[in-house]
C-alpha positions in Angstrom: -2.3 -21.6 8.6 -2.7 -18.1 10.1 -6.4 -18.0 11.0 -6.4 -14.2 11.3 -5.1 -13.8 7.7 -7.6 -16.4 6.4 -10.5 -14.7 8.1 -9.4 -11.4 6.6 -9.0 -12.9 3.1 -12.5 -14.3 3.2 -13.9 -10.9 4.3 -12.0 -9.2 1.5 -13.4 -11.6 -1.1 -16.9 -11.0 0.2 -16.3 -7.3 -0.6 -15.3 -8.0 -4.2 -11.5 -8.0 -3.8 -9.3 -10.9 -4.9 -7.4 -12.0 -1.8 -4.9 -14.7 -1.0 -2.7 -15.7 1.9 1.0 -16.3 1.6 3.4 -17.8 4.2 6.2 -15.5 3.2 7.2 -12.4 1.3 9.1 -14.6 -1.1 6.1 -16.6 -1.9 4.0 -13.5 -2.5 6.7 -12.1 -4.7 6.7 -15.3 -6.8 2.9 -15.0 -7.2 3.1 -11.4 -8.5 5.9 -12.2 -10.9 4.0 -15.1 -12.4 0.8 -13.2 -12.5 2.0 -10.1 -14.4 1.6 -10.1 -18.2 5.0 -10.4 -19.9 6.7 -7.0 -20.4 3.8 -5.0 -19.0 4.6 -1.7 -17.3 4.2 -1.5 -13.5 3.8 1.6 -11.4 4.8 1.4 -7.7 3.2 3.6 -5.0 5.7 4.7 -2.3 5.9 1.5 -0.3 8.5 0.3 2.3 6.9 -3.1 2.0 7.6 -3.3 -1.8 11.2 -2.1 -1.2 11.7 -4.7 1.6 10.6 -7.4 -0.8 13.0 -6.2 -3.5 10.1 -6.2 -6.0 11.2 -3.1 -7.9 14.5 -4.7 -8.8 13.0 -8.1 -9.5 10.4 -6.7 -11.9 13.0 -4.8 -13.8 15.0 -8.0 -13.9 12.0 -9.7 -15.4 11.8 -7.1 -18.2 9.0 -4.9 -16.9 9.2 -1.1 -17.2 8.9 0.2 -13.6 7.7 3.6 -12.6 8.8 4.5 -9.1 8.8 8.1 -7.8 11.3 7.1 -5.1 13.9 6.6 -7.9 13.8 10.1 -9.4 14.8 13.6 -8.2 11.9 15.6 -6.6 11.6 17.9 -9.6 10.8 14.9 -11.9 8.2 13.3 -9.6 5.1 15.1 -10.8 5.5 13.9 -14.4 6.3 10.4 -13.3 3.3 10.2 -10.9 1.1 11.3 -13.8 2.6 8.6 -16.0 2.2 6.0 -13.3 -1.6 6.7 -13.3 -1.7 5.4 -16.9 0.2 2.2 -16.3 -1.8 -1.0 -16.7 -0.6 -2.4 -13.4 0.0 -0.8 -10.0 1.8 -2.2 -6.9 1.5 -0.8 -3.4 0.8 -1.7 0.2 -2.0 -0.6 2.6 -1.7 1.3 5.8 -4.3 -0.9 7.5 -6.7 -3.7 6.7 -9.4 -4.7 9.1 -10.3 -8.3 9.7 -13.8 -7.4 8.3 -12.2 -6.6 5.0 -11.9 -2.8 5.0 -8.8 -1.3 3.4 -7.7 2.0 4.8 -5.1 4.3 3.2 -3.7 7.6 4.2 -2.0 9.8 1.7 -0.2 13.2 1.2 -0.3 13.8 -2.6 -3.2 11.4 -3.4 -1.2 9.5 -6.1 -1.6 6.1 -4.4 -5.3 6.4 -3.5 -6.1 7.9 -6.9 -4.4 4.9 -8.6 -6.4 2.5 -6.4 -9.7 4.3 -7.0 -9.4 5.0 -10.7 -6.3 4.3 -12.6 -4.4 1.1 -13.5 -6.8 -1.8 -14.3 -5.1 -4.2 -11.9 -3.7 -3.2 -8.5 -1.7 -5.5 -6.3 -1.8 -4.6 -2.6 0.8 -6.5 -0.4 -0.1 -6.5 3.3 2.0 -7.9 6.1 0.3 -9.4 9.1 1.4 -6.4 11.2 -1.1 -4.2 9.4 -4.2 -6.3 10.1 -6.4 -4.8 12.8 -9.4 -6.0 14.7 -12.5 -3.7 14.8 -13.4 -1.2 12.1 -12.5 2.1 10.5 -11.7 3.8 13.8 -9.2 1.1 14.8 -7.6 1.2 11.4 -7.1 4.9 11.5 -5.7 4.7 15.1 -3.2 2.1 13.9 -2.1 4.3 11.0 -1.8 7.5 13.2 0.0 5.8 16.1 2.2 3.3 14.2 2.6 3.9 10.5 2.7 7.7 10.3 5.4 8.4 13.0 7.7 5.8 11.4 7.2 7.1 7.9 7.7 10.7 9.1 11.0 9.7 10.8 12.1 7.8 7.7 11.5 11.0 5.6 13.1 13.3 8.1 9.9 15.3 8.6 9.6 17.5 11.7 5.9 16.6 12.3 4.4 16.4 15.8 4.0 12.6 15.5 7.6 12.1 14.6 8.8 13.6 17.9 9.7 11.4 20.8 6.4 10.7 22.6 4.6 12.8 20.1 1.1 12.4 18.7 -0.9 13.6 15.7 -2.0 17.3 15.6 -3.2 17.9 12.1 -3.9 21.6 12.7 -0.3 22.2 13.9 1.4 20.2 11.1 2.1 22.3 8.0 4.4 19.5 6.7 1.8 16.8 7.2 1.9 13.8 4.9 -1.6 12.8 6.1 -3.9 14.9 4.0 -6.5 12.5 3.0 -7.9 9.2 4.3 -9.7 6.7 2.0 -11.5 3.6 3.1 -12.3 1.0 0.5 -15.5 -0.8 1.6 -15.9 -2.6 -1.7 -13.7 -3.1 -4.7 -14.2 -0.3 -7.3 -16.5 -1.2 -10.2 -14.7 -2.8 -13.1 -11.3 -3.1 -11.4 -9.2 -6.0 -10.1 -7.6 -5.3 -6.8 -5.5 -8.3 -5.7 -4.7 -8.3 -2.0 -1.8 -10.4 -0.9 -1.8 -11.1 2.9 1.6 -12.2 4.0 2.4 -14.1 7.3 5.3 -11.8 8.0 5.7 -8.3 9.4 6.3 -6.0 6.4 6.6 -2.2 6.2 5.0 0.2 8.7 
């Protein structure tokens, strides 16, 4: 048993989230596939974690319509993102989760945080152990800015300050920034189900 993950799960539940710990990504994938209503549409927020798990392909294999903006040309993305907001189910990861149960997300277009705040009725958030941080909001943002953002920027081929060798975040000098809003979920939004899956593996950035 990973004590850090169990502590984090208990803290998330105290804040109104559904939370469970899984020993592997495969085990977490199995839970999601069993939990989804048959044939229900699923929207996917841009997530390296979800891609690593192969969940997009598995859900299509299971007969679920899947909305993923990574699968369409840039000109088609706005319409798909709008459609995804109306899907009954949403699947994403988190940039950081504190052991005290705070979920922190950073976003460029706002599609992911919007869906989590007010969109699909049920949201699945898959979080690898590498994204759990001690401390509070400040430590979560530090982890995002120093670890997740540079890796994501390099993956997308962005010429941001953080993506440069030895670089760091300079928001005022970053016209191509993908970090335009930060949202911290202190409690589960009213009337929503947010199922957090904490996985005892390193996943995503």
